[in-house]
C-alpha positions in Angstrom: 0.0 0.0 0.0 1.1 3.6 -0.7 0.5 4.5 2.9 3.2 2.0 4.0 5.8 3.6 1.9 8.1 5.8 4.1 7.9 9.4 3.1 11.1 11.1 1.9 12.8 13.7 4.1 10.4 16.6 4.2 13.0 19.2 3.3 13.5 17.4 -0.1 9.9 17.9 -1.1 8.1 21.0 -2.4 4.8 22.4 -1.2 4.7 20.0 1.8 4.8 16.8 -0.1 5.7 17.0 -3.8 8.7 14.9 -4.8 11.2 16.4 -7.3 13.5 14.3 -9.5 16.8 15.3 -11.0 15.2 15.9 -14.4 12.7 18.3 -12.8 15.3 20.7 -11.4 16.2 22.5 -14.7 12.5 23.1 -15.3 12.0 24.6 -11.8 14.9 27.0 -12.4 13.6 28.0 -15.8 9.9 28.0 -15.2 9.6 31.9 -15.4 11.6 32.0 -18.6 10.6 29.0 -20.7 7.1 28.0 -21.7 8.1 24.4 -21.9 9.4 24.5 -18.3 6.3 26.4 -17.1 4.1 23.7 -18.5 6.2 20.9 -17.0 6.0 22.5 -13.5 2.3 23.3 -13.9 1.7 19.6 -14.7 3.7 18.5 -11.6 1.7 20.9 -9.4 -1.7 19.9 -10.9 -1.0 16.3 -10.2 0.2 17.0 -6.7 -2.9 19.0 -5.9 -5.0 16.0 -7.0 -2.9 13.6 -5.0 -3.2 15.6 -1.8 -6.9 15.0 -1.8 -6.7 11.3 -1.4 -3.1 10.6 -0.2 -1.8 13.5 1.8 1.3 13.7 -0.4 2.3 13.3 -4.0 2.1 9.9 -5.6 4.5 10.9 -8.4 7.5 9.0 -7.0 11.1 9.8 -7.8 14.6 9.0 -6.6 14.9 6.4 -3.8 11.2 6.4 -3.1 10.5 5.4 -6.7 13.0 2.6 -6.5 11.6 1.1 -3.2 8.1 1.4 -4.5 9.1 -0.6 -7.6 10.8 -3.3 -5.5 7.8 -3.5 -3.1 5.4 -3.9 -6.0 7.6 -6.7 -7.5 7.6 -8.5 -4.2 3.8 -8.2 -3.9 3.3 -9.5 -7.5 5.5 -12.5 -6.7 3.6 -13.3 -3.5 6.5 -12.4 -1.2 5.2 -11.1 2.1 6.8 -7.9 3.6 6.9 -7.8 7.4 6.8 -4.2 8.4 8.0 -3.0 11.9 9.5 -6.5 12.6 12.7 -6.4 14.5 15.4 -9.1 14.2 16.9 -9.6 17.7 19.1 -12.7 17.2 20.4 -15.2 14.7 19.7 -18.9 15.0 22.7 -21.3 14.6 22.9 -25.0 14.4 26.2 -27.0 13.9 28.0 -23.8 12.9 25.5 -22.8 10.3 23.0 -19.8 10.4 19.6 -21.4 10.2 17.2 -18.6 10.9 16.5 -15.6 13.1 14.5 -14.5 16.1 12.1 -11.7 15.3 9.8 -9.5 17.4 6.6 -9.0 15.5 3.3 -7.6 16.7 4.4 -7.9 20.3 5.4 -11.5 19.9 8.7 -13.4 19.6 8.8 -15.3 16.3 11.4 -17.8 15.2 11.9 -17.8 11.4 13.7 -20.8 10.0 15.8 -20.3 6.9 16.5 -23.4 4.8 19.1 -21.6 2.7 20.5 -18.8 4.8 20.0 -15.2 6.2 20.9 -12.0 4.4 21.6 -9.0 6.6 20.5 -5.8 5.0 19.8 -3.5 7.9 21.1 -0.2 6.5 24.4 0.2 8.3 24.9 2.2 11.4 24.2 6.0 10.9 21.5 5.8 13.6 23.9 4.4 16.3 25.4 7.1 18.6 28.0 4.6 19.9 29.2 3.5 16.4 29.2 6.9 14.8 31.2 8.2 17.8 33.6 5.3 17.4 34.2 5.7 13.6 33.5 9.4 12.9 36.3 11.4 14.6 34.4 14.7 14.4 31.4 13.1 16.2 33.7 11.8 18.9 35.1 15.3 19.3 31.6 16.7 19.7 31.8 19.0 16.7 28.4 18.4 15.3 26.8 16.1 12.8 23.3 15.2 11.4 22.5 12.0 9.7 20.1 11.8 6.7 19.2 8.0 6.9 16.4 6.8 9.2 17.3 6.6 12.9 16.4 2.9 12.8 19.5 2.2 10.7 21.3 1.7 14.0 23.9 -1.0 13.3 21.7 -4.1 13.9 23.4 -5.9 11.0 26.8 -5.3 12.5 25.7 -6.4 15.9 24.0 -9.6 14.6 26.9 -10.5 12.3 29.5 -10.0 15.0 27.5 -12.1 17.5 28.2 -15.1 15.3 31.8 -14.4 14.5 31.6 -12.1 11.4 34.3 -9.5 11.2 33.6 -5.7 11.1 35.9 -4.0 8.5 36.6 -0.4 9.6 39.8 0.1 7.6 38.1 1.9 4.7 39.1 5.3 3.1 36.1 7.0 4.7 33.6 5.4 7.2 30.6 6.9 5.4 29.3 8.6 2.3 29.4 12.3 3.4 27.3 15.2 2.4 27.0 18.7 3.9 23.6 19.5 5.4 21.8 22.5 6.7 19.1 22.4 9.4 15.7 23.6 8.4 13.6 24.7 11.4 10.1 23.2 11.8 7.0 24.7 13.5 7.4 22.3 16.4 10.9 23.6 17.2 12.7 20.6 15.7 14.9 20.7 12.6 15.1 18.6 9.4 18.4 18.2 7.6 18.7 19.4 4.0 21.5 17.9 1.9 23.5 20.3 -0.3 24.2 18.2 -3.4 24.3 20.8 -6.2 23.8 24.4 -5.0 27.4 24.7 -4.0 28.3 24.5 -7.7 26.2 27.4 -8.8 27.7 30.7 -10.0 27.6 33.4 -7.3 27.9 30.9 -4.4 31.0 30.3 -2.2 31.6 28.4 1.0 33.7 29.9 3.9 34.8 29.0 7.4 34.4 31.1 10.5 37.5 33.1 9.4 35.7 34.1 6.2 38.0 32.0 4.1 37.3 29.5 1.3 38.7 26.1 2.0 37.5 23.9 -0.9 36.3 23.8 -4.5 32.6 24.2 -3.8 31.5 22.5 -7.0 33.2 19.2 -6.3 31.4 16.1 -4.9 29.6 16.4 -1.6 31.6 13.5 -0.4 34.8 15.3 -1.1 33.6 18.6 0.4 32.8 17.4 4.0 36.3 16.1 4.9 37.8 19.4 3.8 35.2 21.2 5.9 36.1 19.1 8.9 39.8 19.7 8.3 39.3 23.5 8.0 37.6 23.4 11.4 40.2 21.1 13.0 41.0 23.7 15.8 37.5 25.1 16.0 34.8 24.2 18.5 32.4 23.1 15.8 32.7 21.6 12.3 30.7 24.1 10.3 30.8 26.5 7.3 28.5 28.9 5.5 27.3 29.1 2.0 27.4 32.7 0.9 25.5 34.1 -2.1 24.4 37.4 -3.5 20.9 38.4 -4.4 21.2 37.6 -8.1 22.3 34.0 -7.4 19.6 33.4 -4.7 16.8 34.8 -7.0 17.9 32.4 -9.8 18.9 29.3 -7.9 17.7 29.6 -4.4 20.0 28.6 -1.5 19.7 25.3 0.2 16.0 24.7 1.1 15.1 28.3 0.3 13.6 28.5 -3.2 14.4 30.7 -6.3 11.9 33.1 -7.7 8.9 33.0 -7.6 9.3 31.3 -4.2 9.4 33.5 -1.1 12.4 33.9 1.1 10.6 35.5 4.0 9.7 32.3 5.9 13.3 31.1 5.8 14.5 34.5 7.1 12.0 34.5 9.9 12.9 31.0 11.0 16.6 31.8 11.0 17.4 29.3 8.4 18.7 32.1 6.1 20.7 35.1 7.2 20.7 38.3 5.1 22.8 41.4 5.2 22.8 44.5 3.0 26.6 44.4 3.0 29.1 41.5 3.4 30.2 43.0 6.7 26.7 43.1 8.0 26.1 39.5 7.0 29.4 38.4 8.6 28.4 40.0 11.9 25.0 38.4 11.8 26.4 34.9 11.4 29.4 35.4 13.6 32.3 35.1 11.2 35.3 37.3 10.5 34.0 40.3 8.5 37.4 41.4 7.2 38.2 37.9 6.1 35.0 37.5 4.3 35.3 40.9 2.5 38.9 40.1 1.4 37.8 36.6 0.2 34.9 38.0 -1.9 37.1 40.7 -3.3 39.7 38.3 -4.6 37.0 35.8 -5.7 35.1 38.4 -7.7 38.1 39.7 -9.5 38.8 36.2 -10.9 35.2 35.1 -11.3 34.6 38.0 -13.8 37.0 36.2 -16.1 35.5 32.8 -15.3 38.6 31.8 -13.4 39.3 30.4 -9.9 43.1 30.0 -9.5 42.7 29.1 -5.8 40.5 26.0 -6.2 39.7 25.8 -9.9 35.9 25.7 -9.5 34.2 24.7 -12.7 37.2 22.9 -14.2 35.7 19.5 -15.1 32.6 18.1 -16.5 31.1 17.0 -13.2 31.4 20.5 -11.8 30.1 22.2 -14.9 27.0 19.9 -14.9 26.2 21.1 -11.4 26.7 24.8 -12.5 24.3 26.8 -14.6 23.9 25.7 -18.2 24.6 28.4 -20.6 26.3 30.7 -18.1 29.5 32.1 -19.6 32.5 31.9 -19.5 32.3 29.4 -16.6 29.0 27.8 -15.5 30.1 27.6 -11.9 31.5 31.2 -11.4 30.0 34.6 -11.1 31.0 37.5 -8.8 29.1 38.1 -5.6 28.4 41.7 -6.1 24.6 42.3 -6.0 23.3 43.0 -2.5 21.7 41.9 -0.3 23.8 39.0 0.6 22.6 35.7 2.0 24.1 32.8 4.1 23.1 29.4 5.3 25.0 27.3 7.8 26.3 23.8 6.9 27.5 20.9 9.1 28.7 17.4 8.3 26.1 14.7 7.4 26.1 11.4 5.7 24.0 9.4 3.2 25.0 6.0 4.6 27.9 4.1 6.1 30.9 2.5 4.3 32.4 0.6 7.2 30.7 -2.8 7.7 30.9 -6.5 7.8 33.6 -8.1 5.6 32.2 -10.2 2.8 33.4 -12.1 -0.3 32.4 -11.9 -3.9 29.2 -13.8 -3.2 28.2 -11.5 -0.4 28.9 -14.1 2.2 30.0 -12.8 5.6 33.5 -13.7 6.6 35.0 -14.6 10.0 38.4 -13.5 11.3 40.2 -16.2 9.4 38.6 -15.0 6.1 36.3 -18.1 5.9 32.6 -17.7 4.9 30.1 -18.2 7.8 27.8 -20.8 6.5 24.3 -19.4 5.8 25.1 -15.8 6.5 25.2 -13.0 3.9 25.6 -9.2 4.3 24.6 -6.7 1.6 24.0 -3.0 1.2 25.4 -0.7 4.0 25.7 -3.7 6.3 28.6 -4.9 4.2 31.9 -3.0 4.0 32.1 -0.8 1.0 33.0 -2.6 -2.3 34.8 0.6 -3.2 36.9 0.6 0.0 35.2 3.7 1.3 35.7 5.9 -1.7 32.9 7.6 -3.7 33.4 7.4 -7.5 29.8 8.5 -8.2 26.2 8.9 -7.1 24.5 5.6 -6.2 27.6 4.0 -4.8 25.6 2.7 -1.9 22.4 1.8 -3.8 24.1 0.2 -6.8 26.3 -2.3 -4.9 23.3 -3.0 -2.5 21.1 -4.1 -5.4 24.0 -5.9 -7.2 25.2 -7.9 -4.3 21.6 -8.5 -3.1 21.1 -10.1 -6.5 24.3 -12.1 -6.3 23.5 -13.3 -2.8 20.0 -14.4 -3.9 21.5 -16.4 -6.8 24.0 -18.0 -4.5 21.3 -19.0 -2.0 19.2 -20.4 -4.8 22.2 -22.5 -6.0 22.5 -20.8 -9.3 26.1 -19.6 -9.0 
């Protein structure tokens, strides 16, 4: 049922529940300039208005929600039952083999017997305070962090695997897939994280630390950006930075969760999500960073950006960066001076999309013990398994892609087809 499908993070939906895919974003930016884009957006909004009547949110599914819906539908069509809100509490063993699991379901303890084996796919450990403090140094130092995955992804797979002798592999390049996030205030006083995937690459946007200095190429991968932010804040109390943009950039592209025209900025200013200053110095005072440092940084940046150059970090120097810039903006789709007041800022802190450290597995997805031997009947896939890329991030989907691939491989192995 649609009602059973977990809603995406609210900060990633428009109008309180309309999902937006990657291919929709160019139309949203161009809807006031292009009739084609205006019609595309009008169609999205019209369908969303109809959906709200019967479903409370949009049924036009994109991104991960669309993928999970398709998988759930396939399971239903094949008669595979899905147990929702069922917690695995232990693995069953017999003669050194995993033969099932103990599950808490509907207030009862249920033992599930597995003829072939058990596959751990519990989503890694971003929801575990103990494990993130152990493997994320900035969390251990109390410098601030906000996870994007559900809190229920709390390391159950690692706990269950280790309980029967599986090895947890932590010697990866990075323990998680990083992304910077801002915190969007909610009416009840809570905050919702918003991931900054592409706005850092737009022309007229830079990122600075508390000294008002740039520390990274803003247009590079979100996974690349966060470790540089943490390093820039090595001697600071908090790991944080600010995206700074001028009025022209914000009107055209928005900033974080704040929308471009014709959207309104006033709610984001009132909530404190966005800061605004008529001058760079006024903005710096408002957000508590060094005003002279920011002014000097912007002066140098603007002088080069007018020529489409960034000798300090080479923003916009490869195809990935230019794709995240502004198509058609010359001479560099990622660069424009910040020279049209007022100026805006949003605060970023480290976040993650999922974990890379996990249970050690072989090419069939079988969990391995400390001697490197497969544990009979036990498999680990997705973020419960150590990153197949060794904790590096070659491209978007590097958690979902291997999860589906090794889930398929594990299934074929269990079925005796490999």
